[in-house]
C-alpha positions in Angstrom: -31.9 -75.2 98.6 -30.6 -74.0 95.2 -27.2 -72.3 94.9 -27.3 -68.9 93.5 -26.0 -68.5 90.1 -22.3 -67.1 89.8 -21.9 -63.5 89.5 -21.7 -62.1 85.8 -22.8 -65.4 84.4 -24.9 -65.2 81.3 -28.4 -67.4 81.4 -27.0 -69.9 79.3 -24.0 -70.6 81.6 -26.0 -71.1 84.6 -26.4 -74.6 85.9 -29.5 -76.1 87.4 -29.8 -79.1 90.0 -30.5 -81.7 87.1 -27.3 -80.4 84.7 -25.0 -80.5 87.9 -26.4 -84.0 88.6 -25.5 -85.1 85.2 -21.9 -83.7 85.3 -21.4 -84.9 88.9 -22.5 -88.5 87.7 -20.2 -88.5 84.7 -17.3 -87.7 86.9 -18.1 -90.4 89.5 -18.7 -92.9 87.0 -15.6 -92.6 85.1 -13.4 -92.0 88.1 -15.1 -92.8 91.3 -14.6 -89.1 92.4 -17.7 -87.8 94.3 -18.4 -84.1 93.7 -20.8 -82.9 96.4 -23.4 -80.0 95.9 -21.2 -77.7 97.8 -18.5 -77.8 94.9 -20.9 -76.9 92.4 -19.2 -73.6 92.0 -15.9 -75.4 91.3 -17.2 -77.4 88.8 -18.9 -74.5 86.9 -15.8 -72.4 87.1 -13.7 -75.3 85.6 -16.0 -76.2 82.9 -16.5 -72.7 81.9 -12.6 -71.9 81.7 -12.3 -74.9 79.5 -15.4 -74.1 77.3 -14.1 -70.5 76.8 -10.8 -72.2 75.3 -12.9 -74.4 72.9 -15.1 -71.6 72.2 -18.3 -73.4 73.6 -21.0 -71.6 75.7 -23.4 -74.4 76.2 -23.1 -77.4 78.7 -25.1 -79.7 76.7 -22.8 -79.2 73.6 -19.7 -79.7 75.6 -21.1 -82.8 77.3 -21.8 -84.2 73.9 -18.5 -83.2 72.6 -16.9 -84.6 75.7 -18.7 -88.2 75.4 -18.5 -88.8 71.7 -15.5 -90.3 69.8 -12.0 -90.2 70.1 -11.9 -86.4 70.4 -13.9 -86.7 73.4 -11.6 -89.2 74.9 -8.8 -86.7 74.3 -10.7 -83.9 75.9 -11.8 -86.1 78.8 -8.2 -86.3 79.9 -7.9 -82.6 79.7 -10.9 -81.8 81.7 -10.0 -84.7 84.5 -6.6 -82.9 84.8 -8.5 -79.5 85.5 -10.9 -81.2 88.1 -8.1 -83.1 90.1 -4.9 -81.3 90.1 -4.2 -79.4 93.4 -1.5 -77.1 94.6 1.1 -79.2 96.4 4.7 -78.9 97.5 7.8 -81.0 98.5 8.0 -82.2 102.1 4.3 -81.1 102.7 3.5 -83.3 105.7 6.3 -83.7 108.3 4.5 -86.1 110.4 3.6 -88.3 107.8 7.2 -88.3 106.3 8.3 -88.9 110.0 6.1 -92.1 109.7 7.7 -93.2 106.4 11.3 -92.5 107.8 10.6 -94.7 111.0 9.1 -97.6 109.2 12.0 -97.6 106.7 14.7 -97.4 109.4 13.1 -100.6 111.1 13.4 -102.3 107.7 16.9 -101.5 107.1 17.7 -102.9 110.6 16.0 -106.0 109.7 17.6 -106.3 106.4 21.2 -104.9 107.2 23.8 -106.0 104.7 21.0 -107.7 102.4 20.2 -106.7 98.7 16.5 -106.9 99.2 14.0 -104.6 97.4 12.3 -101.7 99.4 9.2 -100.7 97.4 6.7 -97.8 97.9 3.6 -96.6 96.2 2.5 -93.2 96.1 -1.2 -93.2 95.5 -2.8 -90.2 93.9 0.9 -88.7 93.0 -0.5 -85.5 91.1 2.6 -83.8 89.6 5.1 -85.6 91.4 6.1 -83.7 94.6 4.8 -86.2 97.1 6.5 -88.9 95.2 9.7 -87.4 94.7 9.7 -86.1 98.5 9.4 -89.9 99.6 12.2 -90.7 97.1 14.2 -88.0 98.6 13.7 -89.2 102.1 14.3 -92.8 101.5 17.3 -92.2 99.2 19.0 -90.1 101.9 18.0 -92.6 104.4 19.4 -95.5 102.7 22.6 -93.8 101.5 23.5 -92.7 105.0 22.9 -96.2 106.3 25.1 -97.7 103.4 22.5 -100.1 102.4 22.8 -102.2 99.2 19.2 -102.6 99.1 17.1 -101.7 95.8 14.8 -98.6 96.2 11.7 -98.0 94.0 9.0 -95.8 94.0 5.8 -96.2 92.1 3.6 -93.1 91.7 0.3 -93.2 90.0 -2.6 -90.8 89.3 -5.6 -90.5 87.0 -4.4 -87.6 85.2 -1.9 -88.1 82.3 -1.1 -84.3 82.2 0.1 -84.5 85.9 1.9 -87.7 85.2 3.8 -86.1 82.4 4.7 -83.2 84.7 6.1 -85.6 87.1 8.1 -87.3 84.8 9.7 -84.0 83.5 10.5 -83.1 87.2 10.8 -79.3 86.5 9.4 -77.3 89.4 9.3 -73.6 90.5 11.6 -73.1 93.4 8.7 -72.1 95.6 7.8 -75.8 95.6 10.8 -76.9 97.5 11.2 -74.2 100.0 10.3 -76.8 102.7 13.3 -79.0 101.9 16.7 -78.7 103.8 19.2 -76.8 102.0 21.4 -79.9 101.9 18.7 -81.8 100.4 17.9 -78.9 97.8 21.5 -78.7 96.5 21.9 -82.5 96.5 18.7 -83.5 94.7 18.0 -80.5 92.4 19.8 -78.9 89.5 19.2 -75.2 88.7 17.6 -74.4 85.5 17.0 -70.5 86.0 16.2 -68.1 88.5 12.5 -69.6 89.1 13.0 -73.3 88.4 14.8 -76.4 89.4 15.2 -80.0 87.9 15.2 -83.2 89.8 18.4 -84.9 89.3 18.4 -87.8 87.1 19.7 -90.2 89.5 16.5 -89.5 91.7 14.1 -89.5 88.7 15.2 -93.2 87.8 13.9 -94.1 91.4 10.2 -93.2 90.6 8.2 -94.8 88.0 5.2 -92.7 87.0 1.9 -94.8 85.9 -1.6 -93.9 85.0 -4.1 -95.7 87.4 -7.7 -95.0 87.8 -9.0 -96.0 91.3 -12.0 -97.4 89.7 -9.7 -100.1 87.9 -7.7 -101.4 90.8 -8.7 -104.9 90.1 -6.9 -104.6 86.7 -3.8 -102.8 88.0 -0.4 -104.8 87.6 1.0 -103.8 91.1 3.6 -105.9 93.0 3.8 -106.1 96.8 4.7 -102.9 98.7 6.7 -102.1 101.9 4.6 -99.0 102.1 1.6 -97.7 100.5 1.3 -93.8 101.0 -2.4 -92.7 100.1 -3.1 -89.2 101.5 -5.7 -86.6 100.5 -6.9 -89.2 97.9 -9.8 -90.8 99.7 -11.6 -87.7 100.5 -12.8 -87.4 96.8 -14.7 -90.9 97.2 -17.9 -91.8 98.7 -17.4 -94.0 101.9 -18.4 -97.3 100.1 -15.6 -96.7 97.4 -13.3 -95.8 100.1 -13.7 -99.0 101.7 -13.1 -100.9 98.6 -10.1 -98.9 97.5 -8.4 -99.5 101.2 -9.1 -103.5 101.0 -7.6 -103.5 97.6 -4.4 -101.6 98.8 -4.1 -103.9 101.7 -3.6 -107.0 99.2 -0.6 -105.2 98.0 1.2 -104.8 101.3 4.0 -107.0 102.0 3.7 -108.6 105.5 4.5 -106.0 108.1 4.1 -103.2 105.5 2.6 -100.0 106.3 -0.3 -98.0 104.7 -0.2 -94.3 105.5 -3.3 -92.4 105.2 -4.3 -88.8 106.0 -5.8 -88.3 109.5 -9.6 -88.2 109.4 -9.7 -89.9 105.8 -11.6 -92.9 107.1 -13.3 -93.9 110.3 -14.5 -97.4 111.6 -12.7 -99.3 108.7 -11.7 -102.7 109.7 -9.7 -105.5 107.7 -8.8 -108.8 109.1 -5.1 -108.4 107.4 -4.2 -105.3 109.0 -4.1 -103.3 112.5 -4.0 -99.7 113.4 -0.7 -97.8 114.4 -0.9 -95.1 116.7 1.0 -92.1 115.2 0.3 -88.3 116.0 -1.4 -86.6 113.1 -1.3 -89.7 111.0 -3.5 -92.6 110.1 -1.7 -95.9 109.6 -2.3 -99.4 109.4 0.2 -102.4 109.5 -0.2 -105.5 107.6 0.2 -108.6 110.1 3.6 -109.9 109.8 2.3 -113.8 109.7 -1.1 -114.6 108.9 -3.0 -117.9 110.2 -2.5 -120.5 107.9 0.2 -119.0 105.9 
C-alpha cells in the first residue's frame, strides 16, 4: 500500500516507492542503518529541510550532488547527522545505570588498592549525554571508594557533528534535570541562564571517536570492562545486529559486561557470553575463563 504524499508538498517533492528504495539503500549501504517503509515521511521531511537550505527542489539532483566528489562527501556527513541524531538527556535510563554501577562496584571490590584500568565503551553516543552520564556515575563511584584505578570512557558515533558537540560538552540546562543537584554542581559549570559546561576534568575522561558500525573490523578498540550499546541496534536489520554483537563481544574483557536496551535483540547466542538477569535491561557477561585459555 502506497503512502499518501505529505500535505502541501509540490509534485516534484513527492517520493514514490522506487525513489524511497534508492535513498534507503544508500543509507543502509553506507551506515548499515535500515530505514523501514513506515519511516518514509521522516526521510522525506529530513531531505526536504536540507534541500531547501541548498536551494534544491529535486531528489535526483540532490542524490547526484550527495554521491559525487569531495563536496558530496562533506554533504553526506551533514545529512547523516540529520538522519541519526535524536533528543537525549543525562541519566536517561536509571535501570541501565544501576546495572553499570553494580558491575563497577564488583570490579572495585576485586581490584581494591590496585592501579588497574577500567574501560567503558559508549556505542552510538550521539551528542555525548550518555557517555558523560556514564563518566559521572563512574567517576563519582571511584572517587567515593578512594580507588587509584584509571577510568576511561570511549564514545563513538557515525556523526562527526554529534561528536563535535560531545567534545565541546556544552548543554542546555534541561538536559541535566535528571541529575541529582550535587552531581550537577560538581560536574558542570554555569555558562549562562540556559547553558552549562562539562568541567574539564570530566571531559578528559571521555575520548570521542568516529566509528561506523559497518566498519567495526577496522576499529582499533581495546578490551573493555563494560560496553554500553543502547538504542543503537534498533536501526539495523537482524543479520547486521548479530554481526555487531559478535564483534562487540570480542572487545569484552573476561568477566566484562555488554549492556543493551530491553527488547533490542532476541534469540542471540554467543559461546563467549551468558545472559544476566536485570529488570528492564538486557545484559550479557563474558565468561571469566574460557576453555583452553
